[in-house]
C-alpha positions, 0 to 999 in steps of 0.5 A, a space after each residue: 531461470 526463476 519466474 516471478 509475477 503479477 496477477 491481475 485484470 486489468 494488468 497492461 499498465 503494471 509497472 511491477 515487471 520493469 521495477 523487479 526486473 531492474 532489480 534482479 539485474 541489479 542483484 545479479 540474479 537469473 530471474 524474471 518478472 512478467 505480468 499475467 492477465 487473470 479474469 475472476 473466473 480463472 483465478 482458481 486455474 492461475 493458482 494451480 498454474 503457479 504450482 504446476 509451473 514452479 512459479 517462485 512468486 507473484 504479486 496479487 492486484 485488484 480484483 484478486 486480493 480478497 478471492 485469493 485467500 481461500 486458494 492459498 494453503 496458509 495465510 499470514 496473520 497480518 494478511 488474515 487481519 486485514 483480509 487481502 493478499 498482495 504477494 503470494 511465496 510459493 514454498 516447494 509447492 506451498 502457497 503462502 499468503 502476505 500483505 505487504 501494502 500496509 508495511 510498505 507504507 510504514 516504511 516510507 512513513 519511517 523516511 520522512 519522520 523525525 521520531 518513532 511513529 508509535 509515538 504519533 498521533 494519526 488520522 487516516 482519511 478513508 476506509 477502503 482496501 488501502 486504508 485498512 492495509 495501513 491502519 492494521 499495519 501501523 496498529 500491529 507495530 504499536 502506533 497507539 492512536 489512529 482515528 479514521 474519517 471517512 464520508 461514510 461512517 459505517 465501513 471506518 466503524 467496521 474497520 476500527 472495531 475488527 482490528 485485532 491490535 490494542 490501541 486508541 481509535 475512533 470515528 470522526 466525520 469529515 468536519 469533525 476531522 477538518 476542526 481537530 486537525 491540530 491534534 495529529 502528528 501524521 495525516 494519511 490520504 488513502 482515498 482516490 480523491 485528487 488522482 488524475 485526471 481530477 487533480 484538483 480535488 481535495 479530500 478535507 480542508 486543512 486550515 486548522 493543520 499543525 505546522 510541522 506535521 507529516 501529511 502523506 497521500 498514497 497518491 502519486 499520479 500526480 506526484 503533488 496532489 492538491 492535498 499536498 500543495 496546500 500542506 507544503 504551503 502550510 509548513 507540512 512535511 509531505 509524501 505521495 504514494 510513491 515510497 508506499 508502491 516501491 517499499 511494497 515490491 521491495 518487501 515482496 521481493 524479500 519475502 520470495 528471496 530473502 534479499 531486501 533489494 536495491 530500493 533506489 534502483 526500483 524507485 528510480 525505474 519507477 519515476 522513469 516509466 510514470 509518464 501519467 499512467 494509471 497504475 494498479 500495482 
């Protein structure tokens, strides 16, 4: 049996095992995916254990996505640029780190976009780890205009300046972003504002939203945030974070096995498991 897993702290509420094991079963693969609670001080030993036990691959969640990087044998260039790893592939004892978070978001966004993503003007709300993964992944695929708004400019400006890909990008205050929403085809919210239990909160007002644009919120607890409710009322196409979560897992699965898993099985499994839980991975 091939063994896979997820490492993090906390890890108890991760739904990745259910999602991946459903995919392994559907594919008829003799494989299992389990969760491992790993504290910060145990991380180096855990990475050694992956090699020693012949674990084929793992996902990495908080707080280890950055700290794990120096412990690996090789880092994919996109993960290197993002500065975080969420997927490790054990290639005959050589541990290679990837980041499928941003690319998972991209795959989900493609599902509701009417035109190639690179033809869209985009605004990202937030400048944390998820924002950086999404921003760099979109930039790596050739999206030419991606602006960023954030409560504090410094982190956003650093993220923009450090991007290794060629694109047109700038920082906007939240007020400036609110006043210029009609310039964007895609609005992407990446912060925790509006997440359960604070479901009435919204990151900004969307009075100037362009009709027919896409509004994507990476939160999926609740499945429809206050931001998405408002966007729906203004005629936008909306998307929650469920597709990003499932696609990042599916892309990890593909890295490990060479097989793209049954997406619908994975998504339905997560929907069945949700039940208001907070999700790490």
